[in-house]
C-alpha positions, 0 to 999 in steps of 0.5 A: 143707487140713484137711477136717473133713467126713471125720472123726467127732466127739463133740458134747460140751456143756459146762454153763459154771456156773463161770469157772475156766479150769483146770476147763474142758473145753478145759483137760482136752482139752489136758492129755490131748494133744488139739490145738485146731483153731480157735475158736468160743466156744460151750459145745459142742465137736466132739471127735475121739478118733481124731486127738486134736483138738477144735473149739469150736462155732460157731453154725450151723456143723457140723464133720463127722459127729456120733457118734450124731447127738446131743450128750453131756455132758462127764461122758459124754464122759469115761466114753467117753474112759476106755474108749478110753484103756484100749486106746490103742496096742493092737491093735483086738481086744486086750481086756486 
């Protein structure tokens, strides 16, 4: 059984001002190889960079620990993710 409470997540808020599914945050995550864990239907997502998985939010339910204990925007997440992706597959102390 998958235990969500053992993982750290970025809580990412998606301002849904558009209806284009291809531009949605979940579409971006899937294209990047993230696995969809379960549905929620809220405009926020719990995203685990380490295990490349995400969970759409559900009202009143917290999945695991939230990095920084605060939500970030999609734009902010993409900036953070770009840094992690730059070092993907490298030794933890390799900086180039």
